[in-house]
ZADO-1210 file (C-alpha; in nm, 4 decimals, padded with zeros to 6 digits):
<atoms>
<atom x="02.4340" y="00.5656" z="06.4424" code="UNK" pos="1"/>
<atom x="02.5790" y="00.5258" z="06.0946" code="UNK" pos="2"/>
<atom x="02.8318" y="00.7650" z="05.9443" code="UNK" pos="3"/>
<atom x="02.9549" y="00.8359" z="05.5942" code="UNK" pos="4"/>
<atom x="03.2538" y="00.6146" z="05.5121" code="UNK" pos="5"/>
<atom x="03.5855" y="00.7808" z="05.4447" code="UNK" pos="6"/>
<atom x="03.7161" y="00.7109" z="05.0968" code="UNK" pos="7"/>
<atom x="04.0515" y="00.5301" z="05.0855" code="UNK" pos="8"/>
<atom x="04.1668" y="00.7596" z="04.7996" code="UNK" pos="9"/>
<atom x="04.1375" y="01.1218" z="04.6944" code="UNK" pos="10"/>
<atom x="04.0551" y="01.0742" z="04.3274" code="UNK" pos="11"/>
<atom x="03.9573" y="00.8108" z="04.0717" code="UNK" pos="12"/>
<atom x="03.9857" y="01.0452" z="03.7739" code="UNK" pos="13"/>
<atom x="03.9661" y="01.0090" z="03.4839" code="UNK" pos="14"/>
<atom x="03.7489" y="00.6953" z="03.5213" code="UNK" pos="15"/>
<atom x="03.5216" y="00.8653" z="03.7747" code="UNK" pos="16"/>
<atom x="03.5599" y="01.2427" z="03.7805" code="UNK" pos="17"/>
<atom x="03.6190" y="01.4274" z="04.1044" code="UNK" pos="18"/>
<atom x="03.2841" y="01.6038" z="04.0536" code="UNK" pos="19"/>
<atom x="03.0951" y="01.2738" z="04.0196" code="UNK" pos="20"/>
<atom x="03.2803" y="01.1291" z="04.3176" code="UNK" pos="21"/>
<atom x="03.1931" y="01.4339" z="04.5266" code="UNK" pos="22"/>
<atom x="02.8233" y="01.4198" z="04.4393" code="UNK" pos="23"/>
<atom x="02.7940" y="01.0425" z="04.4559" code="UNK" pos="24"/>
<atom x="02.9777" y="00.9947" z="04.7854" code="UNK" pos="25"/>
<atom x="02.9299" y="01.3278" z="04.9570" code="UNK" pos="26"/>
<atom x="02.5683" y="01.3933" z="04.8623" code="UNK" pos="27"/>
<atom x="02.3875" y="01.0736" z="04.7545" code="UNK" pos="28"/>
<atom x="02.5470" y="00.8406" z="05.0072" code="UNK" pos="29"/>
<atom x="02.5300" y="01.1015" z="05.2832" code="UNK" pos="30"/>
<atom x="02.1545" y="01.1312" z="05.2222" code="UNK" pos="31"/>
<atom x="02.1074" y="00.7553" z="05.2665" code="UNK" pos="32"/>
<atom x="02.3081" y="00.7683" z="05.5910" code="UNK" pos="33"/>
<atom x="02.1038" y="01.0610" z="05.7249" code="UNK" pos="34"/>
<atom x="01.7740" y="00.9001" z="05.6231" code="UNK" pos="35"/>
<atom x="01.8569" y="00.5644" z="05.7806" code="UNK" pos="36"/>
<atom x="01.9651" y="00.7220" z="06.1077" code="UNK" pos="37"/>
<atom x="01.6308" y="00.9049" z="06.1291" code="UNK" pos="38"/>
<atom x="01.4316" y="00.5951" z="06.0347" code="UNK" pos="39"/>
<atom x="01.5913" y="00.3575" z="06.2868" code="UNK" pos="40"/>
<atom x="01.6025" y="00.5928" z="06.5848" code="UNK" pos="41"/>
<atom x="01.4095" y="00.4235" z="06.8651" code="UNK" pos="42"/>
<atom x="01.3295" y="00.1113" z="06.6613" code="UNK" pos="43"/>
<atom x="01.4388" y="-00.2500" z="06.6823" code="UNK" pos="44"/>
<atom x="01.7018" y="-00.1757" z="06.4137" code="UNK" pos="45"/>
<atom x="01.8948" y="00.0746" z="06.6237" code="UNK" pos="46"/>
<atom x="02.2318" y="-00.0879" z="06.6942" code="UNK" pos="47"/>
<atom x="02.2013" y="-00.3454" z="06.4130" code="UNK" pos="48"/>
<atom x="02.4738" y="-00.3753" z="06.1480" code="UNK" pos="49"/>
<atom x="02.3846" y="-00.2786" z="05.7921" code="UNK" pos="50"/>
<atom x="02.3957" y="-00.6467" z="05.6953" code="UNK" pos="51"/>
<atom x="02.1512" y="-00.7407" z="05.9712" code="UNK" pos="52"/>
<atom x="01.9132" y="-00.4609" z="05.8756" code="UNK" pos="53"/>
<atom x="01.9220" y="-00.5726" z="05.5115" code="UNK" pos="54"/>
<atom x="01.8577" y="-00.9347" z="05.6138" code="UNK" pos="55"/>
<atom x="01.5691" y="-00.8524" z="05.8496" code="UNK" pos="56"/>
<atom x="01.3941" y="-00.5388" z="05.7219" code="UNK" pos="57"/>
<atom x="01.1054" y="-00.5688" z="05.4830" code="UNK" pos="58"/>
<atom x="01.0825" y="-00.3569" z="05.1703" code="UNK" pos="59"/>
<atom x="01.0488" y="00.0098" z="05.2481" code="UNK" pos="60"/>
<atom x="01.2485" y="00.3011" z="05.3790" code="UNK" pos="61"/>
<atom x="01.4630" y="00.1162" z="05.6322" code="UNK" pos="62"/>
<atom x="01.5585" y="-00.1586" z="05.3857" code="UNK" pos="63"/>
<atom x="01.6139" y="00.0850" z="05.0981" code="UNK" pos="64"/>
<atom x="01.8421" y="00.3198" z="05.2887" code="UNK" pos="65"/>
<atom x="02.0377" y="00.0409" z="05.4636" code="UNK" pos="66"/>
<atom x="02.0738" y="-00.1450" z="05.1337" code="UNK" pos="67"/>
<atom x="02.1984" y="00.1639" z="04.9551" code="UNK" pos="68"/>
<atom x="02.4539" y="00.2375" z="05.2276" code="UNK" pos="69"/>
<atom x="02.5816" y="-00.1206" z="05.2192" code="UNK" pos="70"/>
<atom x="02.5905" y="-00.1242" z="04.8381" code="UNK" pos="71"/>
<atom x="02.7747" y="00.2064" z="04.8191" code="UNK" pos="72"/>
<atom x="03.0219" y="00.1143" z="05.0938" code="UNK" pos="73"/>
<atom x="03.1172" y="-00.2009" z="04.9030" code="UNK" pos="74"/>
<atom x="03.1249" y="-00.0082" z="04.5738" code="UNK" pos="75"/>
<atom x="03.3498" y="00.2744" z="04.6910" code="UNK" pos="76"/>
<atom x="03.5930" y="00.0505" z="04.8807" code="UNK" pos="77"/>
<atom x="03.6576" y="-00.1836" z="04.5857" code="UNK" pos="78"/>
<atom x="03.8340" y="00.0829" z="04.3797" code="UNK" pos="79"/>
<atom x="04.1855" y="00.2234" z="04.3779" code="UNK" pos="80"/>
<atom x="04.3479" y="00.4829" z="04.1505" code="UNK" pos="81"/>
<atom x="04.6366" y="00.2384" z="04.1051" code="UNK" pos="82"/>
<atom x="04.5001" y="-00.1090" z="04.1900" code="UNK" pos="83"/>
<atom x="04.7482" y="-00.3250" z="04.3792" code="UNK" pos="84"/>
<atom x="04.6147" y="-00.6286" z="04.1952" code="UNK" pos="85"/>
<atom x="04.4817" y="-00.5428" z="03.8463" code="UNK" pos="86"/>
<atom x="04.3441" y="-00.8940" z="03.7825" code="UNK" pos="87"/>
<atom x="04.2186" y="-01.1719" z="04.0081" code="UNK" pos="88"/>
<atom x="04.4605" y="-01.4405" z="04.1242" code="UNK" pos="89"/>
<atom x="04.4334" y="-01.7415" z="04.3488" code="UNK" pos="90"/>
<atom x="04.1016" y="-01.9123" z="04.4192" code="UNK" pos="91"/>
<atom x="03.8907" y="-01.6347" z="04.2702" code="UNK" pos="92"/>
<atom x="04.0817" y="-01.6485" z="03.9417" code="UNK" pos="93"/>
<atom x="04.0445" y="-02.0272" z="03.9337" code="UNK" pos="94"/>
<atom x="03.6700" y="-02.0055" z="03.9950" code="UNK" pos="95"/>
<atom x="03.6229" y="-01.7392" z="03.7254" code="UNK" pos="96"/>
<atom x="03.8238" y="-01.9544" z="03.4837" code="UNK" pos="97"/>
<atom x="03.6173" y="-02.2607" z="03.5752" code="UNK" pos="98"/>
<atom x="03.2807" y="-02.0891" z="03.5356" code="UNK" pos="99"/>
<atom x="03.3424" y="-01.8441" z="03.2485" code="UNK" pos="100"/>
<atom x="03.6532" y="-01.9791" z="03.0755" code="UNK" pos="101"/>
<atom x="03.8388" y="-01.6470" z="03.0987" code="UNK" pos="102"/>
<atom x="03.8425" y="-01.3143" z="03.2761" code="UNK" pos="103"/>
<atom x="03.7410" y="-01.1453" z="02.9501" code="UNK" pos="104"/>
<atom x="03.4333" y="-01.3673" z="02.9170" code="UNK" pos="105"/>
<atom x="03.3391" y="-01.2917" z="03.2771" code="UNK" pos="106"/>
<atom x="03.3797" y="-00.9166" z="03.2204" code="UNK" pos="107"/>
<atom x="03.1691" y="-00.9318" z="02.9034" code="UNK" pos="108"/>
<atom x="02.8816" y="-01.1031" z="03.0860" code="UNK" pos="109"/>
<atom x="02.9125" y="-00.8683" z="03.3844" code="UNK" pos="110"/>
<atom x="02.8981" y="-00.5617" z="03.1598" code="UNK" pos="111"/>
<atom x="02.6044" y="-00.7072" z="02.9640" code="UNK" pos="112"/>
<atom x="02.4095" y="-00.7600" z="03.2877" code="UNK" pos="113"/>
<atom x="02.4853" y="-00.4026" z="03.3941" code="UNK" pos="114"/>
<atom x="02.3924" y="-00.2579" z="03.0569" code="UNK" pos="115"/>
<atom x="02.0653" y="-00.4493" z="03.0299" code="UNK" pos="116"/>
<atom x="01.9361" y="-00.3818" z="03.3810" code="UNK" pos="117"/>
<atom x="01.6235" y="-00.1793" z="03.3188" code="UNK" pos="118"/>
<atom x="01.6048" y="00.1280" z="03.5376" code="UNK" pos="119"/>
<atom x="01.8231" y="00.1824" z="03.8403" code="UNK" pos="120"/>
<atom x="02.0134" y="-00.0741" z="04.0395" code="UNK" pos="121"/>
<atom x="02.3302" y="-00.2757" z="04.0693" code="UNK" pos="122"/>
<atom x="02.5122" y="-00.5583" z="03.8951" code="UNK" pos="123"/>
<atom x="02.6914" y="-00.7946" z="04.1340" code="UNK" pos="124"/>
<atom x="02.9440" y="-01.0731" z="04.1391" code="UNK" pos="125"/>
<atom x="02.8284" y="-01.2871" z="04.4295" code="UNK" pos="126"/>
<atom x="02.9222" y="-01.6190" z="04.5849" code="UNK" pos="127"/>
<atom x="02.7227" y="-01.8910" z="04.7579" code="UNK" pos="128"/>
<atom x="02.8475" y="-02.0885" z="05.0584" code="UNK" pos="129"/>
<atom x="03.0202" y="-02.3401" z="04.8306" code="UNK" pos="130"/>
<atom x="03.2198" y="-02.0624" z="04.6638" code="UNK" pos="131"/>
<atom x="03.0319" y="-02.0842" z="04.3342" code="UNK" pos="132"/>
<atom x="03.0033" y="-01.7499" z="04.1623" code="UNK" pos="133"/>
<atom x="02.7137" y="-01.5852" z="03.9847" code="UNK" pos="134"/>
<atom x="02.6396" y="-01.2504" z="03.8289" code="UNK" pos="135"/>
<atom x="02.3104" y="-01.0902" z="03.9254" code="UNK" pos="136"/>
<atom x="02.1117" y="-00.7797" z="03.8535" code="UNK" pos="137"/>
<atom x="01.9381" y="-00.6212" z="04.1504" code="UNK" pos="138"/>
<atom x="01.7004" y="-00.3283" z="04.1238" code="UNK" pos="139"/>
<atom x="01.7086" y="-00.0281" z="04.3507" code="UNK" pos="140"/>
<atom x="01.8673" y="-00.1088" z="04.6916" code="UNK" pos="141"/>
<atom x="01.8525" y="-00.4891" z="04.6685" code="UNK" pos="142"/>
<atom x="02.1752" y="-00.6852" z="04.6997" code="UNK" pos="143"/>
<atom x="02.3208" y="-01.0348" z="04.7548" code="UNK" pos="144"/>
<atom x="02.3060" y="-01.0076" z="05.1358" code="UNK" pos="145"/>
<atom x="01.9262" y="-00.9919" z="05.1187" code="UNK" pos="146"/>
<atom x="01.9374" y="-01.3279" z="04.9358" code="UNK" pos="147"/>
<atom x="02.1834" y="-01.5072" z="05.1636" code="UNK" pos="148"/>
<atom x="02.4801" y="-01.4620" z="04.9284" code="UNK" pos="149"/>
<atom x="02.8226" y="-01.3035" z="04.9695" code="UNK" pos="150"/>
<atom x="02.8733" y="-00.9740" z="04.7796" code="UNK" pos="151"/>
<atom x="03.2101" y="-00.9560" z="04.6052" code="UNK" pos="152"/>
<atom x="03.2085" y="-00.6913" z="04.3315" code="UNK" pos="153"/>
<atom x="02.9465" y="-00.4414" z="04.2250" code="UNK" pos="154"/>
<atom x="02.8939" y="-00.1741" z="03.9631" code="UNK" pos="155"/>
<atom x="02.6378" y="00.0953" z="04.0344" code="UNK" pos="156"/>
<atom x="02.4055" y="00.1516" z="03.7389" code="UNK" pos="157"/>
<atom x="02.2009" y="00.4312" z="03.8889" code="UNK" pos="158"/>
<atom x="02.2402" y="00.7330" z="03.6614" code="UNK" pos="159"/>
<atom x="02.3929" y="00.9482" z="03.9362" code="UNK" pos="160"/>
<atom x="02.6947" y="00.7147" z="03.9316" code="UNK" pos="161"/>
<atom x="02.7903" y="00.8014" z="03.5745" code="UNK" pos="162"/>
<atom x="02.5736" y="01.0675" z="03.4120" code="UNK" pos="163"/>
<atom x="02.8019" y="01.3678" z="03.4656" code="UNK" pos="164"/>
<atom x="03.0925" y="01.1815" z="03.3049" code="UNK" pos="165"/>
<atom x="02.9280" y="00.9497" z="03.0525" code="UNK" pos="166"/>
<atom x="02.5787" y="01.0946" z="03.0034" code="UNK" pos="167"/>
<atom x="02.3610" y="00.8105" z="02.8669" code="UNK" pos="168"/>
<atom x="02.6582" y="00.5854" z="02.7808" code="UNK" pos="169"/>
<atom x="02.6171" y="00.3338" z="03.0615" code="UNK" pos="170"/>
<atom x="02.8124" y="00.0677" z="02.8715" code="UNK" pos="171"/>
<atom x="03.1156" y="00.2968" z="02.8360" code="UNK" pos="172"/>
<atom x="03.1060" y="00.3686" z="03.2086" code="UNK" pos="173"/>
<atom x="03.0909" y="-00.0010" z="03.2985" code="UNK" pos="174"/>
<atom x="03.3777" y="-00.0829" z="03.0656" code="UNK" pos="175"/>
<atom x="03.5954" y="00.1923" z="03.2140" code="UNK" pos="176"/>
<atom x="03.5438" y="00.0796" z="03.5743" code="UNK" pos="177"/>
<atom x="03.7669" y="-00.2274" z="03.5274" code="UNK" pos="178"/>
<atom x="04.0663" y="00.0106" z="03.5238" code="UNK" pos="179"/>
<atom x="04.0141" y="00.0953" z="03.8916" code="UNK" pos="180"/>
<atom x="03.8867" y="-00.2353" z="04.0362" code="UNK" pos="181"/>
<atom x="04.1284" y="-00.3470" z="04.3053" code="UNK" pos="182"/>
<atom x="04.1138" y="-00.7236" z="04.2720" code="UNK" pos="183"/>
<atom x="04.3011" y="-00.7650" z="04.6007" code="UNK" pos="184"/>
<atom x="03.9914" y="-00.6284" z="04.7763" code="UNK" pos="185"/>
<atom x="03.7616" y="-00.8588" z="04.5780" code="UNK" pos="186"/>
<atom x="03.9864" y="-01.1569" z="04.6592" code="UNK" pos="187"/>
<atom x="03.9611" y="-01.0775" z="05.0312" code="UNK" pos="188"/>
<atom x="03.5814" y="-01.0622" z="05.0075" code="UNK" pos="189"/>
<atom x="03.5763" y="-01.4015" z="04.8351" code="UNK" pos="190"/>
</atoms>
């Protein structure tokens, strides 16, 4: 039985308003949790982790709801109102420097991928087994786990993630999110 994750903070305002956070976490994510619990009851997926469901389920309700829970859990837990580490350091910083030349160049490409994703989905920083990084666009509930990759950082580009605060200005929303990314969390994932 899956449950709604507790947020490790009370507010991310002004980057994400309290109203958006309440709807996004308390309503959208709760719906995915409720739906998945109903869908897996009495099936082979009961007792599986989210990651295992995403790896094994075919497209459809079980995959979509498990994927959205996993995506949102990673999304919400990567932020902090006052990030302990406002920029990457260590091996992650070195790999970003190696592949993009600078953190700013990485951010520009990441934002461009998020802005140009048609429809709803996610933009991800992901790593392969060798530690090489890539930025990917995934539609709907898809994510790096479904492709055998390690999810590190994600921005949600479904309209419910930003519309109350930014209306149709997806690019402004993506740009603002860097203020609350806790790179210590991303480093640990890497």
